[in-house]
C-alpha positions as CSV (number, residue, x, y, z in Angstrom):
1,M,13.9,11.5,-72.1
2,V,12.1,14.5,-70.1
3,L,12.1,14.5,-66.4
4,P,9.4,14.9,-64.3
5,F,10.7,18.3,-62.7
6,T,11.1,19.6,-66.2
7,H,7.6,20.5,-66.5
8,I,7.2,21.9,-63.3
9,S,10.0,24.2,-64.4
10,S,8.6,25.4,-67.6
11,G,5.2,26.4,-65.8
12,L,7.0,28.2,-63.6
13,L,8.8,30.3,-66.7
14,G,5.7,31.0,-68.4
15,V,4.6,27.9,-70.2
16,R,1.2,27.1,-69.2
17,P,1.0,23.3,-67.5
18,S,-2.1,21.3,-67.2
19,I,-4.6,21.8,-64.5
20,S,-3.8,18.5,-63.2
21,R,-0.5,19.2,-62.9
22,T,-1.2,22.5,-61.1
23,V,-3.2,21.3,-58.5
24,V,-0.8,18.5,-57.7
25,L,1.9,21.1,-57.4
26,T,-0.4,23.6,-55.3
27,A,-1.3,20.3,-53.0
28,S,2.4,19.4,-52.6
29,V,3.3,22.8,-51.4
30,V,0.5,23.5,-49.1
31,A,0.8,20.0,-47.5
32,T,4.8,20.6,-47.2
33,I,4.2,24.0,-45.8
34,W,1.7,22.7,-43.2
35,L,3.8,19.6,-42.0
36,S,6.6,21.7,-41.6
37,A,4.4,24.2,-39.6
38,D,2.9,21.6,-37.2
39,F,6.4,20.2,-36.3
40,I,7.7,23.3,-35.4
41,L,4.9,24.6,-33.8
42,R,3.4,21.4,-32.2
43,P,4.3,21.1,-28.5
44,R,6.7,18.4,-27.5
45,R,4.6,15.4,-25.9
46,M,5.8,15.0,-22.6
47,K,7.2,11.5,-21.7
48,K,4.5,10.5,-18.8
49,Q,5.7,10.9,-15.1
50,L,6.2,7.5,-13.9
51,F,5.4,8.1,-10.1
52,T,4.2,11.1,-8.2
53,P,6.8,12.6,-5.6
54,S,5.8,12.8,-2.0
55,P,5.0,16.4,-0.9
56,R,8.3,16.4,1.5
57,I,10.4,17.0,-1.4
58,N,8.7,20.2,-2.2
59,T,9.2,23.6,-0.1
60,L,6.9,22.5,2.8
61,T,8.4,23.3,6.3
62,D,8.5,21.3,9.3
63,V,5.2,23.2,10.4
64,D,3.5,22.0,7.2
65,L,4.3,18.4,7.6
66,P,2.0,16.6,9.8
67,Y,4.8,14.9,11.8
68,P,9.1,15.2,11.0
69,L,10.7,13.3,8.7
70,D,12.8,12.0,11.6
71,A,9.7,10.8,13.7
72,L,11.2,7.8,14.1
73,P,15.0,6.5,14.1
74,G,17.1,5.4,11.6
75,G,15.5,7.2,8.5
76,R,16.5,7.1,5.1
77,D,15.3,7.9,1.7
78,V,15.5,4.6,-0.9
79,A,15.6,5.5,-4.6
80,T,14.0,3.1,-6.4
81,P,12.5,2.6,-10.1
82,Y,9.2,2.8,-8.8
83,G,10.1,6.4,-7.0
84,S,11.6,6.9,-3.6
85,I,10.7,5.0,-0.2
86,R,10.8,6.4,3.2
87,V,12.4,3.5,5.2
88,Y,13.1,3.5,9.1
89,E,15.5,1.2,10.6
90,W,16.7,0.9,14.2
91,G,17.6,-1.2,17.3
92,P,20.9,-3.6,18.0
93,E,22.2,-5.0,14.8
94,D,22.4,-8.4,16.5
95,G,19.0,-8.4,17.6
96,E,16.3,-10.4,16.0
97,K,15.1,-8.6,12.7
98,V,11.4,-7.6,12.6
99,L,9.8,-5.7,9.4
100,L,6.5,-4.3,10.0
101,V,3.9,-3.4,7.3
102,H,1.5,-0.8,8.0
103,G,-2.2,-0.8,6.4
104,I,-4.1,1.5,3.8
105,S,-4.4,4.9,5.0
106,T,-2.2,5.2,8.0
107,P,1.9,5.6,7.2
108,A,4.4,3.8,8.9
109,V,4.8,6.1,12.0
110,A,1.4,4.4,13.1
111,L,3.3,1.4,13.9
112,G,6.1,3.4,15.4
113,D,5.1,2.9,19.1
114,L,5.0,-1.2,18.2
115,G,8.6,-1.1,16.7
116,H,9.8,0.7,20.0
117,E,8.2,-2.0,22.3
118,L,10.0,-4.4,20.4
119,V,13.3,-2.6,20.4
120,G,13.1,-2.3,23.8
121,R,12.8,-6.3,23.9
122,G,16.3,-6.6,22.3
123,C,15.1,-6.6,18.4
124,R,16.1,-4.8,15.4
125,V,13.2,-3.4,13.6
126,M,12.5,-1.9,10.0
127,L,9.3,0.0,8.7
128,F,8.8,1.8,5.7
129,D,5.7,3.9,3.9
130,L,3.7,1.9,1.6
131,F,3.9,3.8,-2.0
132,G,1.8,6.5,-1.9
133,R,1.7,7.0,1.7
134,G,3.8,9.0,4.3
135,Y,6.7,10.2,2.7
136,S,7.2,7.6,-0.1
137,D,6.4,8.2,-3.9
138,A,3.5,6.9,-5.8
139,P,3.9,4.8,-9.0
140,N,1.5,6.3,-11.7
141,D,1.3,3.4,-14.3
142,L,1.2,0.4,-12.2
143,D,-1.8,-1.2,-10.0
144,Y,-1.4,-1.2,-6.6
145,D,-1.9,-5.0,-6.1
146,A,0.3,-7.5,-4.4
147,R,3.1,-7.9,-7.0
148,L,3.8,-4.3,-6.5
149,Y,3.7,-4.2,-2.8
150,V,5.5,-7.7,-2.5
151,T,8.3,-6.0,-4.8
152,Q,8.6,-2.8,-2.7
153,I,9.0,-5.4,0.5
154,L,12.3,-6.6,-1.2
155,L,13.5,-3.5,-2.5
156,V,13.1,-2.2,1.3
157,L,15.0,-5.1,2.7
158,A,17.8,-4.9,-0.1
159,S,18.3,-1.1,1.3
160,S,19.7,-2.2,4.6
161,K,23.5,-2.2,5.5
162,L,22.7,-5.4,7.2
163,P,21.6,-8.6,5.7
164,W,17.5,-9.5,6.0
165,S,17.8,-13.2,5.1
166,A,15.9,-14.2,8.1
167,F,13.5,-12.1,9.9
168,H,10.1,-11.9,11.7
169,L,7.0,-10.2,9.4
170,V,4.5,-8.3,11.0
171,G,1.8,-6.9,9.1
172,Y,-1.3,-4.5,10.1
173,S,-4.7,-4.3,8.4
174,L,-3.9,-4.2,4.5
175,G,-0.1,-5.0,5.4
176,G,-1.3,-8.4,6.8
177,G,-2.7,-9.5,3.3
178,L,0.4,-8.0,1.8
179,C,2.5,-10.2,4.3
180,V,0.7,-13.3,3.5
181,A,1.3,-13.0,-0.1
182,F,5.0,-12.1,0.9
183,A,5.4,-15.2,2.6
184,R,3.9,-17.5,0.3
185,Y,6.4,-16.5,-2.4
186,F,9.4,-16.2,-0.1
187,P,8.8,-18.6,2.8
188,H,12.8,-19.1,3.5
189,L,13.0,-15.8,4.5
190,V,10.1,-15.6,7.0
191,S,11.2,-16.7,10.4
192,S,7.5,-16.4,11.8
193,L,4.6,-14.7,10.4
194,I,2.3,-12.2,12.7
195,L,-1.0,-10.6,11.3
196,I,-2.5,-7.9,13.5
197,A,-6.1,-7.2,12.3
198,G,-4.8,-8.7,9.2
199,G,-6.8,-8.2,5.7
200,G,-7.3,-10.9,3.1
201,L,-10.3,-12.8,4.9
202,I,-12.8,-9.9,5.0
203,R,-16.1,-11.2,4.1
204,P,-17.5,-9.4,0.8
205,Y,-20.8,-8.9,2.4
206,H,-19.1,-6.0,4.4
207,V,-18.8,-4.1,1.1
208,G,-21.8,-2.0,0.7
209,W,-23.5,-1.0,-3.0
210,Q,-22.4,2.6,-2.4
211,S,-18.7,1.2,-2.3
212,R,-19.0,-1.6,-5.0
213,L,-20.4,1.4,-7.3
214,L,-17.6,3.9,-6.4
215,Y,-14.6,1.1,-6.3
216,S,-15.6,-1.1,-9.3
217,S,-13.6,0.1,-12.6
218,G,-15.7,1.4,-15.6
219,L,-19.3,2.1,-13.9
220,L,-18.2,6.1,-13.2
221,P,-15.8,7.9,-15.4
222,E,-12.6,7.7,-13.1
223,S,-12.4,11.6,-12.9
224,I,-15.6,11.4,-10.9
225,V,-14.6,8.5,-8.9
226,R,-11.4,10.4,-7.7
227,V,-13.3,13.2,-6.6
228,L,-15.7,11.2,-5.0
229,V,-13.3,9.0,-3.1
230,R,-11.1,12.2,-2.0
231,R,-14.3,13.4,-0.5
232,R,-15.3,10.1,0.8
233,I,-12.1,9.5,2.9
234,R,-11.2,12.7,3.9
235,P,-11.8,13.1,7.6
236,Q,-13.6,16.5,8.4
237,S,-13.3,17.2,11.8
238,E,-10.7,16.9,14.5
239,Q,-11.5,16.0,17.7
240,A,-9.4,16.3,20.9
241,P,-6.4,13.4,20.8
242,G,-8.1,10.2,22.9
243,T,-7.2,6.3,23.4
244,A,-9.8,4.7,21.2
245,G,-10.4,4.1,17.8
246,A,-8.5,4.2,14.6
247,A,-9.3,3.1,11.1
248,D,-7.5,1.6,8.1
249,I,-9.7,0.0,5.9
250,A,-11.1,3.1,4.3
251,S,-10.9,4.6,7.7
252,A,-12.5,7.8,7.3
253,E,-15.4,6.8,5.0
254,T,-18.2,5.5,7.7
255,K,-18.5,5.4,11.2
256,Q,-20.5,2.9,12.0
257,R,-20.9,-0.9,10.9
258,L,-24.3,-2.2,9.8
259,P,-25.2,-5.4,8.6
260,N,-24.6,-5.7,4.6
261,G,-23.4,-2.3,5.0
262,D,-20.1,-0.4,4.0
263,G,-18.2,-2.8,6.6
264,D,-15.2,-2.5,4.2
265,S,-15.0,1.3,5.2
266,N,-15.3,1.3,8.8
267,G,-13.0,1.8,11.3
268,G,-14.9,2.5,14.4
269,A,-16.6,5.5,16.1
270,G,-13.2,6.7,17.7
271,F,-11.0,7.2,14.5
272,N,-10.9,11.0,14.2
273,S,-9.7,11.0,18.1
274,A,-6.9,8.1,17.8
275,M,-3.1,9.4,18.6
276,I,-0.6,8.3,15.5
277,S,1.7,7.9,18.9
278,K,2.0,8.1,22.6
279,F,4.9,10.2,21.8
280,R,3.3,12.7,19.8
281,P,-0.1,13.1,21.3
282,G,-1.0,16.3,19.5
283,I,-0.9,14.4,16.4
284,T,-4.0,12.3,15.5
285,V,-4.4,9.9,12.7
286,S,-7.2,11.9,11.4
287,S,-4.7,14.5,10.8
288,V,-2.2,12.2,9.0
289,V,-5.0,11.0,6.8
290,R,-6.2,14.4,6.1
291,W,-2.7,15.8,5.2
292,Q,-2.1,12.9,2.8
293,V,-5.4,13.5,1.0
294,D,-4.9,17.3,0.8
295,N,-1.1,17.2,0.2
296,H,0.0,13.7,-1.1
297,E,-1.0,13.8,-4.9
298,G,-0.5,10.1,-4.9
299,F,-2.3,9.1,-1.9
300,V,-6.0,8.8,-3.8
301,T,-4.5,7.1,-6.6
302,A,-2.9,4.6,-4.2
303,F,-5.8,4.1,-2.1
304,L,-8.2,3.6,-4.8
305,S,-6.2,1.0,-6.5
306,S,-5.4,-0.7,-3.1
307,I,-9.3,-0.9,-2.8
308,R,-9.7,-2.6,-5.9
309,N,-6.5,-4.9,-6.7
310,A,-4.7,-5.4,-3.1
311,P,-5.4,-8.5,-1.3
312,I,-8.1,-7.3,1.4
313,Y,-11.4,-9.6,0.9
314,A,-11.7,-13.1,0.6
315,P,-11.1,-15.3,-1.0
316,Q,-7.3,-14.9,-1.4
317,E,-5.5,-18.1,-3.0
318,D,-2.3,-16.5,-1.2
319,W,-3.8,-18.2,2.1
320,K,-4.3,-21.5,0.4
321,A,-1.0,-21.7,-0.8
322,L,0.5,-20.5,2.8
323,A,-1.9,-23.2,4.2
324,R,0.5,-26.1,2.3
325,I,3.9,-24.2,3.3
326,L,2.6,-24.3,6.8
327,E,1.6,-28.1,6.8
328,A,4.9,-29.0,5.1
329,R,6.9,-27.5,7.8
330,R,4.7,-29.1,10.7
331,R,5.3,-32.3,9.0
332,L,9.1,-31.7,9.3
333,K,8.8,-30.6,12.7
334,H,7.2,-34.1,13.8
335,N,9.6,-35.8,11.5
336,I,6.6,-37.4,9.5
337,E,8.7,-36.8,6.2
338,G,12.5,-36.0,5.6
339,G,14.0,-33.1,4.3
340,S,14.7,-29.6,5.4
341,F,12.9,-26.1,5.4
342,S,13.9,-22.6,6.8
343,G,11.5,-20.2,7.5
344,L,7.9,-20.2,9.7
345,R,9.7,-22.8,11.8
346,A,6.5,-22.9,13.8
347,G,4.6,-24.2,11.0
348,K,1.7,-21.7,12.1
349,V,0.6,-17.9,12.0
350,L,-0.1,-15.5,14.8
351,M,-3.3,-13.6,14.4
352,I,-4.1,-10.7,16.9
353,L,-7.3,-9.6,16.8
354,G,-9.4,-6.7,18.3
355,E,-12.6,-7.8,20.5
356,D,-14.8,-5.2,19.0
357,D,-13.0,-4.4,15.7
358,P,-15.7,-3.5,13.2
359,V,-13.5,-3.9,10.2
360,V,-11.6,-7.5,10.8
361,V,-14.6,-9.0,12.5
362,K,-13.3,-11.3,15.6
363,D,-15.6,-14.2,15.1
364,E,-15.5,-14.2,11.5
365,T,-12.2,-14.1,11.2
366,I,-11.2,-16.7,13.4
367,E,-13.6,-19.3,11.4
368,D,-12.4,-18.0,8.1
369,A,-8.7,-18.5,9.0
370,Q,-9.1,-21.7,10.6
371,N,-10.7,-22.6,7.4
372,A,-8.1,-21.4,5.3
373,L,-5.2,-22.5,7.4
374,G,-6.2,-25.2,9.6
375,L,-6.6,-25.6,13.1
376,D,-3.1,-25.9,13.7
377,G,-2.1,-23.6,11.1
378,V,-3.0,-20.6,13.0
379,E,-2.9,-19.0,16.6
380,F,-5.0,-16.3,18.0
381,A,-4.5,-13.8,20.6
382,I,-7.6,-11.3,21.0
383,L,-6.8,-7.7,22.9
384,A,-9.7,-5.3,24.1
385,G,-10.1,-3.0,21.2
386,G,-11.0,-2.2,18.1
387,H,-9.2,-1.8,14.9
388,E,-6.6,0.7,16.5
389,I,-5.0,-2.0,18.7
390,P,-1.5,-1.7,17.1
391,I,-1.4,1.7,17.5
392,T,-3.1,2.4,21.1
393,R,-2.4,-1.2,22.2
394,S,1.4,-1.5,21.3
395,S,2.3,-3.1,24.8
396,G,0.0,-5.6,24.6
397,I,0.7,-6.5,21.0
398,A,4.5,-7.1,21.9
399,D,3.7,-8.9,24.8
400,A,1.6,-11.3,22.5
401,I,4.1,-11.7,19.6
402,D,6.9,-12.3,22.6
403,N,4.8,-14.8,23.9
404,F,4.2,-16.5,20.4
405,W,8.2,-16.5,19.8
406,R,8.9,-18.2,23.0
407,A,6.4,-21.1,22.7
């Protein structure tokens, strides 16, 4: 029997092989060399980075940061599979626990004054930077939807040395919609729910055609969308610190609200001059947003994905589910049916609104919240001001919350 490689050897020794075998041999050698070279020279494919680090871990100094890492007490960095989360927790350990969730563009420091007000009344508070904001990292491979943010809240709660098995939940703007989603799935953990200029019920007509074009997936190439969004949400000019205005829902995009216009992007004419905190009068909201746009590579991704996927605009199924939970609490409270429930003991939600808020419009929100939760499922407190009320009216916000708890 003649083995296949015998003919190849004969050819190499001078015996003329057939043309077909020569072609096969040549092709085999060339293919082997090409594959070997490609394997050796081809760059190794890098594993996709799962999150974008916050710029605080780079070589930035305190001078380069918009506010120091210890701007609020009890700061810590919590490592998670989604990236690091910047958390602040302080106040008496035996006080009523309050978790505060900020909005779409301003980081946790914007609610710092409210946190101090509540601690001054004996509470234990915890704040954190949502993914892609402030000094928290930004996941790259996930939608910034209610599932991601609810998971983040659970990770934050688990990071405390104290048990947060019952706490008051306070959400501002986008954070309000996120808190509704959390309370829907974990009502037994939530002693009370307070929404400050909360998202989730903003009527779609406030989204103009430019925003629909920009934020709708697939209408424009994503690379172009990111450039346009970065330009659009970046505050351009700095004004002297003042007391009025601060935006959260696409805060820096426009400066006045028009019917059927880009109301999703309007935070009021005084946005650029709003102070981030009365303890830091030289730092405006706009300067913090500008720093995030310029330095936090995950910020635009988080902002854009939140506009597309987070619970900001009506209708939201979470509100219907929450209405059923609240009704069950009220029925139990009035002994209409047996059984026991923990959490949301009042059977209603407190909504704190700004009289002149151009983003979460007072009259519309009152009507829509009553339709969603029922007349007995919601209580309102109206304060003078716009979308900036938790930043510039922290004492009044704390008073409204305190009155709600004592009722």
